[in-house]
VODOFI-236402 format. One record per residue (C-alpha): x, y, z; residue number from 1. Coordinates in pm, whole numbers, padded with zeros to 5 digits. Layout:
% residues N
X,Y,Z,NUM
...
END
This chain:
% residues 829
-01477,-07755,-06888,1
-01597,-07415,-06773,2
-01787,-07488,-06454,3
-01926,-07214,-06241,4
-01755,-07144,-05910,5
-01946,-07219,-05588,6
-02170,-06937,-05482,7
-02090,-06975,-05109,8
-01833,-06771,-04925,9
-01520,-06849,-05135,10
-01260,-06901,-04862,11
-00959,-07101,-04976,12
-01018,-07390,-04738,13
-01384,-07431,-04832,14
-01309,-07413,-05203,15
-01028,-07670,-05196,16
-01226,-07914,-04989,17
-01539,-07896,-05211,18
-01348,-07915,-05537,19
-01137,-08206,-05403,20
-01449,-08395,-05295,21
-01610,-08325,-05634,22
-01302,-08477,-05802,23
-01328,-08783,-05570,24
-00977,-08729,-05439,25
-00826,-08774,-05096,26
-00589,-08511,-04959,27
-00299,-08747,-05030,28
-00412,-08796,-05391,29
-00457,-08421,-05451,30
-00111,-08353,-05309,31
00041,-08618,-05535,32
-00135,-08483,-05846,33
-00039,-08122,-05771,34
00319,-08207,-05672,35
00270,-08060,-05323,36
00336,-08182,-04972,37
00022,-08339,-04826,38
00077,-08131,-04509,39
00043,-07817,-04722,40
-00291,-07936,-04861,41
-00418,-08016,-04512,42
-00313,-07675,-04377,43
-00477,-07494,-04671,44
-00805,-07681,-04622,45
-00789,-07610,-04249,46
-00782,-07237,-04324,47
-00437,-07172,-04183,48
-00293,-06835,-04295,49
-00076,-06965,-04581,50
-00035,-06792,-04915,51
00070,-07051,-05177,52
00288,-06942,-05466,53
00126,-06877,-05804,54
00289,-07194,-05943,55
00127,-07398,-05663,56
-00210,-07237,-05735,57
-00182,-07337,-06101,58
-00082,-07691,-06004,59
-00386,-07720,-05776,60
-00613,-07586,-06052,61
-00481,-07844,-06299,62
-00506,-08127,-06049,63
-00869,-08032,-05973,64
-00957,-07976,-06342,65
-01078,-07621,-06273,66
-01225,-07409,-06550,67
-01127,-07044,-06614,68
-01399,-06902,-06388,69
-01303,-07136,-06105,70
-00933,-07052,-06146,71
-01024,-06684,-06109,72
-01223,-06764,-05792,73
-00932,-06967,-05652,74
-00687,-06684,-05722,75
-00915,-06431,-05551,76
-00944,-06660,-05248,77
-00564,-06684,-05223,78
-00509,-06310,-05252,79
-00819,-06208,-05057,80
-00928,-05976,-05340,81
-01306,-05923,-05374,82
-01467,-05986,-05708,83
-01495,-05673,-05924,84
-01829,-05667,-06104,85
-01805,-05580,-06470,86
-01985,-05265,-06579,87
-02307,-05356,-06753,88
-02463,-05224,-07070,89
-02153,-05059,-07219,90
-02100,-05178,-07577,91
-01838,-04959,-07741,92
-01831,-04932,-08121,93
-01489,-04785,-08191,94
-01398,-04928,-08530,95
-01288,-04662,-08779,96
-01477,-04634,-09105,97
-01396,-04907,-09356,98
-01135,-04814,-09615,99
-01269,-04688,-09948,100
-01129,-04854,-10258,101
-00984,-05153,-10073,102
-00828,-05391,-10326,103
-00700,-05748,-10305,104
-00566,-05919,-09995,105
-00808,-06208,-10041,106
-00584,-06471,-09882,107
-00498,-06248,-09586,108
-00865,-06165,-09526,109
-00953,-06532,-09537,110
-00688,-06602,-09276,111
-00813,-06322,-09053,112
-01185,-06394,-09074,113
-01179,-06773,-09090,114
-01091,-06833,-08724,115
-01389,-06874,-08496,116
-01335,-06783,-08131,117
-01509,-07026,-07897,118
-01410,-07037,-07530,119
-01052,-06924,-07595,120
-00927,-06583,-07696,121
-00830,-06576,-08066,122
-00529,-06351,-08131,123
-00394,-06269,-08476,124
-00087,-06051,-08528,125
-00053,-05877,-08866,126
00300,-05769,-08949,127
00463,-05591,-09241,128
00666,-05285,-09341,129
00552,-04928,-09291,130
00281,-04818,-09531,131
00202,-05172,-09649,132
-00163,-05142,-09546,133
-00170,-05337,-09220,134
-00422,-05104,-09057,135
-00647,-05098,-09366,136
-00642,-05478,-09375,137
-00718,-05504,-09001,138
-01005,-05256,-09030,139
-01153,-05435,-09333,140
-01130,-05769,-09149,141
-01276,-05615,-08833,142
-01582,-05488,-09020,143
-01639,-05836,-09162,144
-01609,-05988,-08814,145
-01806,-05722,-08625,146
-02143,-05898,-08630,147
-01994,-06200,-08451,148
-01904,-05990,-08147,149
-02224,-05840,-08006,150
-02064,-05700,-07687,151
-01868,-05432,-07869,152
-01556,-05337,-08062,153
-01246,-05157,-07932,154
-00981,-04984,-08144,155
-00663,-04828,-08006,156
-00346,-04690,-08166,157
-00040,-04801,-07967,158
00196,-04555,-08144,159
00461,-04825,-08156,160
00646,-04672,-08448,161
00574,-04301,-08440,162
00878,-04081,-08475,163
00749,-03785,-08276,164
00542,-03972,-08018,165
00668,-04226,-07766,166
00512,-04571,-07778,167
00196,-04568,-07568,168
00236,-04694,-07212,169
00028,-05012,-07156,170
-00088,-04868,-06823,171
-00227,-04558,-06997,172
-00383,-04774,-07269,173
-00550,-04993,-07009,174
-00697,-04684,-06845,175
-00844,-04576,-07181,176
-00981,-04922,-07259,177
-01136,-04958,-06912,178
-01297,-04618,-06957,179
-01443,-04728,-07290,180
-01577,-05041,-07118,181
-01766,-04831,-06864,182
-01522,-04825,-06572,183
-01519,-04477,-06421,184
-01184,-04300,-06458,185
-01143,-04244,-06085,186
-01210,-04614,-06026,187
-00925,-04732,-06245,188
-00640,-04878,-06034,189
-00305,-04705,-06003,190
-00077,-04994,-06092,191
-00053,-05146,-06441,192
-00089,-05505,-06315,193
-00407,-05417,-06127,194
-00546,-05238,-06433,195
-00471,-05544,-06647,196
-00643,-05770,-06394,197
-00952,-05548,-06389,198
-00950,-05533,-06770,199
-00946,-05913,-06792,200
-01224,-05936,-06535,201
-01444,-05691,-06725,202
-01394,-05887,-07048,203
-01424,-06234,-06893,204
-01785,-06299,-06994,205
-01799,-06084,-07307,206
-01760,-06150,-07676,207
-01571,-05849,-07804,208
-01353,-05759,-08100,209
-01034,-05570,-08011,210
-00803,-05407,-08266,211
-00458,-05305,-08136,212
-00298,-05097,-08410,213
00071,-05015,-08451,214
00223,-05223,-08171,215
00588,-05176,-08076,216
00651,-05526,-07941,217
00505,-05817,-07747,218
00559,-05648,-07412,219
00336,-05357,-07507,220
00060,-05592,-07620,221
00047,-05864,-07354,222
-00126,-05653,-07082,223
-00398,-05563,-07335,224
-00501,-05921,-07413,225
-00815,-06069,-07254,226
-00759,-06368,-07029,227
-01061,-06587,-07102,228
-01382,-06587,-07300,229
-01474,-06553,-07664,230
-01291,-06234,-07760,231
-01105,-06177,-08087,232
-00791,-05963,-08102,233
-00632,-05825,-08418,234
-00287,-05670,-08377,235
-00083,-05476,-08633,236
00290,-05416,-08601,237
00597,-05355,-08809,238
00761,-05636,-08612,239
00673,-06003,-08631,240
00534,-06074,-08284,241
00651,-06433,-08257,242
00675,-06404,-07879,243
00294,-06393,-07838,244
00218,-06751,-07735,245
-00073,-06896,-07928,246
-00111,-06600,-08162,247
-00157,-06663,-08533,248
00083,-06463,-08750,249
-00030,-06307,-09080,250
00252,-06133,-09267,251
00164,-05866,-09523,252
00395,-05778,-09810,253
00370,-05516,-10083,254
00085,-05572,-10326,255
00122,-05802,-10624,256
00165,-05596,-10940,257
-00194,-05649,-11068,258
-00341,-05548,-10732,259
-00115,-05242,-10707,260
-00240,-05132,-11052,261
-00601,-05203,-10949,262
-00556,-05001,-10628,263
-00420,-04703,-10823,264
-00707,-04718,-11070,265
-00970,-04750,-10795,266
-00818,-04463,-10596,267
-00770,-04225,-10891,268
-01094,-04313,-11066,269
-01136,-04543,-11365,270
-01201,-04253,-11596,271
-00868,-04092,-11505,272
-00666,-04396,-11615,273
-00873,-04505,-11912,274
-00639,-04336,-12165,275
-00311,-04434,-12001,276
-00040,-04557,-12238,277
00029,-04930,-12230,278
00264,-05019,-11951,279
00250,-04679,-11779,280
00030,-04798,-11493,281
00254,-05093,-11436,282
00564,-04872,-11424,283
00391,-04625,-11196,284
00308,-04908,-10954,285
00673,-05011,-10960,286
00784,-04651,-10891,287
00564,-04655,-10582,288
00721,-04981,-10471,289
00375,-05143,-10490,290
00331,-04999,-10140,291
-00037,-04915,-10076,292
00029,-04584,-09900,293
00250,-04459,-10184,294
00008,-04584,-10447,295
-00286,-04407,-10283,296
-00094,-04082,-10243,297
00016,-04085,-10607,298
-00341,-04156,-10714,299
-00466,-03866,-10499,300
-00227,-03633,-10687,301
-00363,-03745,-11022,302
-00721,-03713,-10906,303
-00660,-03364,-10767,304
-00524,-03236,-11102,305
-00766,-03289,-11393,306
-00506,-03162,-11640,307
-00250,-03424,-11548,308
-00211,-03753,-11728,309
-00074,-04078,-11591,310
00236,-04020,-11803,311
00292,-03671,-11657,312
00256,-03807,-11302,313
00500,-04084,-11385,314
00749,-03828,-11516,315
00728,-03630,-11191,316
00785,-03944,-10987,317
01091,-04028,-11195,318
01230,-03681,-11134,319
01191,-03720,-10762,320
01429,-04017,-10709,321
01649,-04239,-10930,322
01450,-04542,-11038,323
01679,-04786,-10859,324
01610,-04624,-10523,325
01235,-04612,-10557,326
01177,-04983,-10509,327
01120,-05032,-10137,328
00905,-04892,-09866,329
01048,-04575,-09719,330
01193,-04427,-10039,331
00874,-04477,-10234,332
00669,-04318,-09960,333
00910,-04025,-09934,334
00887,-03974,-10308,335
00509,-03976,-10305,336
00495,-03748,-10002,337
00746,-03506,-10151,338
00538,-03496,-10466,339
00220,-03426,-10270,340
00394,-03170,-10052,341
00561,-02974,-10337,342
00223,-02938,-10504,343
00064,-02764,-10203,344
00008,-02387,-10220,345
00254,-02208,-09986,346
-00001,-02131,-09708,347
-00119,-02493,-09708,348
00239,-02623,-09709,349
00315,-02406,-09408,350
00007,-02542,-09231,351
00122,-02897,-09307,352
00466,-02829,-09163,353
00350,-02658,-08844,354
00064,-02898,-08768,355
00312,-03183,-08787,356
00477,-03037,-08475,357
00165,-03102,-08262,358
00285,-03351,-07994,359
-00059,-03476,-07890,360
-00289,-03756,-07998,361
-00518,-03557,-08226,362
-00568,-03207,-08364,363
-00890,-03011,-08322,364
-00978,-02704,-08532,365
-00925,-02486,-08224,366
-00578,-02629,-08160,367
-00494,-02592,-08529,368
-00603,-02227,-08522,369
-00373,-02165,-08225,370
-00079,-02342,-08387,371
-00115,-02160,-08718,372
-00208,-01827,-08563,373
-00511,-01789,-08788,374
-00886,-01840,-08747,375
-00901,-02007,-09091,376
-00752,-02333,-08966,377
-01060,-02542,-09044,378
-01010,-02479,-09415,379
-00647,-02588,-09384,380
-00752,-02910,-09213,381
-01014,-02986,-09474,382
-00776,-02920,-09764,383
-00509,-03146,-09613,384
-00777,-03409,-09558,385
-00882,-03387,-09923,386
-00529,-03460,-10047,387
-00491,-03751,-09802,388
-00225,-03586,-09589,389
-00456,-03590,-09283,390
-00709,-03839,-09151,391
-01029,-03775,-08957,392
-01097,-04086,-08745,393
-01366,-03902,-08547,394
-01560,-03586,-08633,395
-01345,-03281,-08561,396
-01041,-03489,-08458,397
-00763,-03496,-08717,398
-00451,-03712,-08715,399
-00144,-03772,-08927,400
-00042,-04114,-09043,401
00290,-04191,-08871,402
00491,-04169,-09193,403
00321,-03849,-09302,404
00379,-03690,-08962,405
00747,-03780,-08982,406
00765,-03619,-09326,407
00587,-03305,-09202,408
00825,-03272,-08907,409
01127,-03316,-09132,410
00991,-03048,-09365,411
00934,-02813,-09070,412
01286,-02867,-08937,413
01431,-02805,-09282,414
01220,-02507,-09390,415
01078,-02334,-09081,416
01322,-02115,-08884,417
01357,-02223,-08523,418
01186,-01904,-08391,419
00884,-01975,-08612,420
00859,-02334,-08489,421
00888,-02223,-08126,422
00630,-01948,-08175,423
00380,-02199,-08320,424
00435,-02440,-08031,425
00405,-02157,-07778,426
00068,-02060,-07925,427
-00044,-02424,-07907,428
00067,-02456,-07543,429
-00107,-02127,-07460,430
-00427,-02267,-07611,431
-00423,-02576,-07391,432
-00311,-02390,-07079,433
-00583,-02125,-07109,434
-00860,-02375,-07179,435
-00750,-02612,-06905,436
-00748,-02325,-06654,437
-01086,-02199,-06768,438
-01237,-02549,-06747,439
-01096,-02615,-06399,440
-01202,-02272,-06271,441
-01556,-02345,-06391,442
-01566,-02691,-06234,443
-01380,-02604,-05911,444
-01411,-02227,-05863,445
-01344,-02250,-05488,446
-00996,-02392,-05556,447
-00881,-02134,-05811,448
-00645,-01977,-05556,449
-00454,-02306,-05524,450
-00369,-02338,-05893,451
-00099,-02157,-06095,452
-00223,-01906,-06350,453
-00163,-01967,-06722,454
00139,-01793,-06879,455
-00082,-01587,-07111,456
-00429,-01430,-07104,457
-00738,-01623,-06991,458
-01014,-01744,-07217,459
-01378,-01836,-07162,460
-01446,-02191,-07040,461
-01531,-02453,-07304,462
-01903,-02510,-07356,463
-01889,-02829,-07148,464
-01577,-02812,-06930,465
-01601,-03168,-06799,466
-01644,-03315,-07147,467
-01363,-03095,-07281,468
-01122,-03214,-07014,469
-01210,-03579,-07073,470
-01178,-03547,-07451,471
-00854,-03349,-07436,472
-00667,-03549,-07169,473
-00504,-03764,-07444,474
-00358,-03434,-07570,475
-00300,-03253,-07241,476
-00083,-03525,-07088,477
00169,-03564,-07374,478
00170,-03188,-07430,479
00254,-03124,-07064,480
00538,-03378,-07087,481
00658,-03217,-07411,482
00661,-02874,-07244,483
00871,-03001,-06953,484
01118,-03179,-07181,485
01164,-02899,-07433,486
01219,-02588,-07225,487
00861,-02452,-07202,488
00896,-02426,-06826,489
00602,-02195,-06754,490
00364,-02419,-06944,491
00501,-02731,-06777,492
00447,-02579,-06433,493
00102,-02453,-06519,494
-00029,-02773,-06679,495
00106,-02996,-06401,496
-00054,-02777,-06133,497
-00379,-02733,-06325,498
-00429,-03099,-06414,499
-00336,-03217,-06062,500
-00690,-03188,-05927,501
-00844,-03332,-06244,502
-00617,-03639,-06241,503
-00644,-03684,-05864,504
-01025,-03680,-05877,505
-01017,-03946,-06148,506
-00774,-04161,-05947,507
-00505,-04125,-06216,508
-00224,-04086,-05962,509
00051,-04234,-06180,510
-00008,-03982,-06458,511
-00021,-03692,-06213,512
00299,-03817,-06052,513
00470,-03833,-06392,514
00371,-03476,-06478,515
00496,-03338,-06144,516
00825,-03524,-06181,517
00878,-03376,-06527,518
00790,-03031,-06396,519
01026,-03077,-06099,520
01318,-03173,-06324,521
01254,-02874,-06549,522
01226,-02636,-06251,523
01545,-02763,-06089,524
01737,-02741,-06417,525
01625,-02378,-06458,526
01669,-02282,-06091,527
01298,-02192,-06073,528
01230,-02216,-05698,529
00860,-02133,-05717,530
00791,-02410,-05969,531
01008,-02647,-05766,532
00793,-02586,-05457,533
00469,-02648,-05647,534
00598,-02972,-05799,535
00725,-03101,-05462,536
00394,-03019,-05291,537
00200,-03198,-05566,538
00424,-03506,-05536,539
00391,-03501,-05155,540
00014,-03493,-05177,541
00013,-03789,-05415,542
00246,-03983,-05184,543
00007,-03922,-04893,544
-00291,-04037,-05097,545
-00107,-04359,-05181,546
00010,-04418,-04822,547
00377,-04329,-04877,548
00385,-04098,-04575,549
00760,-04094,-04512,550
00820,-03980,-04869,551
00539,-03728,-04837,552
00699,-03578,-04524,553
01040,-03549,-04691,554
00903,-03378,-05002,555
00669,-03145,-04814,556
00947,-03047,-04571,557
01179,-02971,-04862,558
00904,-02765,-05027,559
00845,-02574,-04702,560
01212,-02485,-04668,561
01236,-02363,-05028,562
00906,-02172,-05004,563
01021,-01984,-04695,564
01359,-01905,-04851,565
01199,-01775,-05170,566
00902,-01597,-05009,567
00645,-01821,-05184,568
00352,-01776,-04944,569
00100,-02000,-05121,570
00362,-02273,-05150,571
00444,-02242,-04779,572
00075,-02283,-04694,573
00032,-02594,-04911,574
00353,-02748,-04773,575
00236,-02695,-04413,576
-00097,-02861,-04489,577
00080,-03149,-04661,578
00303,-03201,-04357,579
00004,-03186,-04126,580
-00180,-03453,-04322,581
00121,-03686,-04351,582
00198,-03660,-03978,583
-00169,-03714,-03893,584
-00172,-04036,-04097,585
00139,-04151,-03906,586
-00031,-04054,-03575,587
00250,-03811,-03504,588
-00018,-03588,-03358,589
00195,-03319,-03195,590
00371,-03242,-03521,591
00045,-03262,-03713,592
-00120,-03014,-03474,593
00172,-02771,-03497,594
00179,-02774,-03878,595
-00198,-02728,-03903,596
-00178,-02439,-03653,597
00091,-02269,-03860,598
-00112,-02331,-04176,599
-00422,-02178,-04019,600
-00233,-01865,-03913,601
-00076,-01833,-04259,602
-00406,-01884,-04440,603
-00595,-01631,-04229,604
-00319,-01372,-04267,605
-00334,-01411,-04645,606
-00716,-01438,-04668,607
-00673,-01781,-04831,608
-01013,-01947,-04770,609
-00932,-02287,-04920,610
-00616,-02310,-04712,611
-00813,-02206,-04403,612
-01062,-02486,-04469,613
-00789,-02747,-04508,614
-00618,-02632,-04188,615
-00941,-02627,-03984,616
-01047,-02972,-04099,617
-00701,-03111,-04034,618
-00697,-02955,-03686,619
-01039,-03103,-03619,620
-00917,-03453,-03701,621
-00609,-03404,-03484,622
-00833,-03290,-03199,623
-01046,-03603,-03234,624
-00736,-03825,-03231,625
-00609,-03651,-02916,626
-00946,-03681,-02744,627
-01006,-03302,-02743,628
-01364,-03331,-02863,629
-01471,-02974,-02786,630
-01177,-02833,-02981,631
-01246,-03071,-03269,632
-01613,-02971,-03284,633
-01523,-02601,-03285,634
-01275,-02639,-03573,635
-01501,-02863,-03780,636
-01811,-02647,-03726,637
-01620,-02338,-03840,638
-01494,-02530,-04145,639
-01850,-02638,-04224,640
-01970,-02278,-04208,641
-01697,-02153,-04443,642
-01740,-02442,-04686,643
-02113,-02374,-04719,644
-02054,-02000,-04751,645
-01816,-02037,-05047,646
-01980,-02346,-05201,647
-01684,-02579,-05137,648
-01877,-02906,-05140,649
-01585,-03145,-05097,650
-01470,-02961,-04785,651
-01829,-02957,-04662,652
-01829,-03337,-04691,653
-01496,-03361,-04507,654
-01621,-03144,-04220,655
-01943,-03347,-04193,656
-01747,-03672,-04170,657
-01536,-03535,-03885,658
-01843,-03414,-03696,659
-02015,-03745,-03755,660
-01726,-03931,-03591,661
-01751,-03704,-03287,662
-02122,-03795,-03259,663
-02032,-04163,-03303,664
-01776,-04151,-03022,665
-02039,-03989,-02797,666
-02283,-04270,-02892,667
-02513,-04012,-03059,668
-02603,-04255,-03337,669
-02889,-04062,-03498,670
-02693,-03738,-03553,671
-02390,-03942,-03664,672
-02591,-04121,-03931,673
-02734,-03794,-04058,674
-02388,-03638,-04094,675
-02244,-03943,-04270,676
-02534,-03985,-04513,677
-02526,-03617,-04617,678
-02148,-03636,-04662,679
-02188,-03944,-04881,680
-02439,-03761,-05102,681
-02195,-03471,-05146,682
-01898,-03697,-05213,683
-02078,-03892,-05484,684
-02223,-03577,-05641,685
-01876,-03422,-05673,686
-01684,-03736,-05770,687
-01488,-03709,-05444,688
-01373,-04070,-05421,689
-01167,-04046,-05101,690
-01463,-03877,-04935,691
-01690,-04155,-05056,692
-01455,-04410,-04897,693
-01457,-04214,-04568,694
-01837,-04203,-04562,695
-01875,-04573,-04639,696
-01630,-04656,-04361,697
-01818,-04434,-04118,698
-02152,-04591,-04209,699
-01997,-04938,-04184,700
-01871,-04858,-03834,701
-02215,-04729,-03740,702
-02389,-05045,-03869,703
-02135,-05263,-03687,704
-02191,-05075,-03361,705
-02566,-05135,-03399,706
-02513,-05507,-03461,707
-02625,-05481,-03825,708
-02348,-05697,-03966,709
-02467,-05750,-04324,710
-02513,-05377,-04406,711
-02173,-05318,-04245,712
-02016,-05592,-04457,713
-02160,-05441,-04776,714
-02007,-05105,-04688,715
-01662,-05253,-04624,716
-01671,-05473,-04933,717
-01755,-05166,-05139,718
-01457,-04989,-04980,719
-01230,-05284,-05063,720
-01342,-05277,-05425,721
-01316,-04902,-05472,722
-00985,-04864,-05286,723
-00816,-05125,-05503,724
-00955,-04975,-05820,725
-00817,-04629,-05744,726
-00496,-04754,-05582,727
-00561,-04619,-05229,728
-00383,-04858,-04993,729
-00488,-04675,-04675,730
-00850,-04754,-04742,731
-00761,-05104,-04857,732
-00625,-05158,-04504,733
-00944,-05020,-04348,734
-01159,-05252,-04556,735
-00955,-05566,-04480,736
-00927,-05488,-04109,737
-01297,-05404,-04074,738
-01404,-05718,-04258,739
-01186,-05912,-04014,740
-01372,-05753,-03724,741
-01700,-05860,-03882,742
-01573,-06215,-03930,743
-01488,-06229,-03561,744
-01832,-06095,-03464,745
-01994,-06361,-03685,746
-01799,-06642,-03519,747
-01547,-06699,-03798,748
-01215,-06656,-03612,749
-01003,-06836,-03876,750
-01121,-06598,-04148,751
-01070,-06305,-03912,752
-00716,-06426,-03843,753
-00631,-06434,-04216,754
-00774,-06087,-04277,755
-00598,-05926,-03980,756
-00270,-06087,-04084,757
-00304,-05927,-04428,758
-00401,-05596,-04266,759
-00092,-05608,-04043,760
00139,-05662,-04340,761
-00023,-05377,-04527,762
00001,-05139,-04229,763
00370,-05226,-04198,764
00430,-05157,-04567,765
00257,-04821,-04521,766
00462,-04747,-04207,767
00151,-04667,-04004,768
00215,-04791,-03648,769
-00127,-04689,-03523,770
-00288,-04917,-03781,771
-00036,-05190,-03693,772
-00160,-05168,-03333,773
-00520,-05208,-03451,774
-00426,-05511,-03662,775
-00241,-05671,-03368,776
-00554,-05623,-03155,777
-00759,-05796,-03425,778
-00512,-06086,-03439,779
-00521,-06113,-03060,780
-00901,-06146,-03056,781
-00888,-06412,-03328,782
-00622,-06619,-03148,783
-00815,-06584,-02822,784
-01131,-06717,-02988,785
-00929,-07010,-03125,786
-00807,-07100,-02776,787
-00452,-06969,-02815,788
-00404,-06742,-02512,789
-00025,-06711,-02547,790
-00050,-06580,-02905,791
-00335,-06348,-02804,792
-00130,-06201,-02518,793
00170,-06153,-02750,794
-00033,-05953,-03004,795
-00199,-05738,-02736,796
00144,-05667,-02588,797
00273,-05560,-02930,798
-00025,-05329,-02980,799
00035,-05175,-02637,800
00405,-05122,-02713,801
00322,-04944,-03039,802
00080,-04700,-02876,803
00323,-04635,-02592,804
00602,-04560,-02840,805
00374,-04321,-03024,806
00289,-04140,-02701,807
-00088,-04174,-02747,808
-00347,-04337,-02525,809
-00608,-04442,-02783,810
-00689,-04483,-03151,811
-01006,-04404,-03342,812
-01110,-04767,-03299,813
-01317,-04854,-02996,814
-01127,-05082,-02757,815
-00782,-05018,-02902,816
-00648,-04796,-02624,817
-00371,-04822,-02369,818
-00595,-04897,-02070,819
-00789,-05176,-02244,820
-00477,-05332,-02398,821
-00291,-05333,-02066,822
-00587,-05501,-01896,823
-00603,-05771,-02163,824
-00230,-05842,-02137,825
-00258,-05877,-01757,826
-00558,-06110,-01788,827
-00362,-06353,-02009,828
-00056,-06380,-01786,829
END
């Protein structure tokens, strides 16, 4: 059964009790069915802060006969995760064009199209040797199935068996699939498990067809499978994926002889084979190993040469390899490819070799022109397309089949001198570096002084910089990694630094982290101190954004030391700001103030306006935390003036948020609301996700202060959703803690207790003692409301000890200060 979950507040205790009563079970009977202790069931229904293991959750679901939707609701209640609404109205249509001249495979097609997906996900894995036509079969089947899946069709190449490209990371693939399903890039979670969970949630109520082409193994595929609902998945792989539980396996072999002959005739044209000598077509099919790729390539050669006969083509194939070695996949393909390659004019053969070196996902005419060093690259692409050595899955985006790319690379390594190969790759890397810089300078001109300059000359920005960056990220990321791993140090440094802002804005922290780590390794190996500083600062900033403040401090401090030793002024400035931010998050306010002061002096001496803004805003927040409101207002007002003067809208939003909090502390609610609402407009207009979280939190606090609990709850639930989707654990804490405060205000102390307990664990994991003190205060209020004065006193005492150890008298949260905490401890003695 697939019942709907209750629409009321889905706390674990409420859910278990209602579902148990619906099943006409006592607590003893439910415990017996689920194999649990009856005391555990009673405590769960009573709302005590327990977190049952996943195996216990599954046992409860089975005992209560829960459907998929109810199991999802139960899991969310256990973990405390809010429901993520699926994007609406996005119906991707990603299937490649159907294959021309498709022949045979009737039994395989029947197996693939005969299964009807009902409530369960139908998964079929197609396996077979390289070049056997697995993708063509999957695409043909997908087109026949497409009308049954009205919510859309997804197609993704997993690069499981590509010689020159590593198998695609499931986390990266999930990001791409979520983007295609309408989830904004910056809203995609950091961790692979969270991305997979969001992916399953988005697909839960959809009927979609998903084609996963060229899988490496079961592990690469499992995170990409829907969890429930009527989706259909077709997978192709060179391996038999027997480890996919419940998947149907369809194995594809070489074509039967009659079908191989029919494929050759259909591909070459009936008129071209009409006069073939008896038996020649059959022998030609055998020479190609009856492998579809080889057959098609041989037919393309015949079709491209009107003077050739089938017998002449057969003779050339015989000359390529001894007959005994031609039967079988790889040799037959190599023979056909060698034949196609040797027939290319020298300029086209050179283009084939050099384009095979491209390490990205697809080749555009502009990238091809850079690689070949000629403006006539479009003609080269079209000619290679005509002889079936390139594919064009999307207009203007060209790709090699895996086997053809491997052949092209082998030809380049054998025939192109190493200096020529390196020169071609340098031109390609220059192309991407220049365009990435131009696009980022157009989108974020006020931050140009924080990014490294490209190794070569600059170029005009692409016509639509934002669209160019989004379309080229599948190339830019592997190309940046390739540069770091293959000695192109300048390009590695430049691309990591240039893409940092782009990836950070989109919430793609893991990919940015990977690029900086590659750049750091390359810089350290080469003794490049400047690049080492930039990579360390980038990694430190990412650690701070993810709440890893101790690591951020270590990396920023190391960067500062190296920058000062090497005279890298811009690096010194960024390291100081990074240290200031990390110490501020840890409430180490004296150190934060000192680093921001040094950063401000350094920025002003160098005329570095962006650095000056960062330092002023940081100093303003430190001033607020220390209670120096006049100083904070002065710094933030100056930052606001500079931000508006240079058009730095994200810094304008940050300054407005700080000023709004000063108004809020002074109980100036009207001015506070105005500051926060304007900052929210700016944050959303610029895609500034962290700023959006700050504004929502500020508005939630304002609503709470005014007693408007439902608007406040909506703000904090939105923060919880967004923070999890972009992997920001700091704001996840704020959402959980604030929702606990609202539960307490609404007279729900048990729910408040559970939320504050989760918030305390999270603050401890983040090593943020100030937030731990706030969580202890929340737990104390909840225990006090439940009539547990001893526990309440203990938590208030712990909060007081934390603030005393930090050497501060108050936090940003009203009522969490030394004086109030000491009074509460004394009252409970």
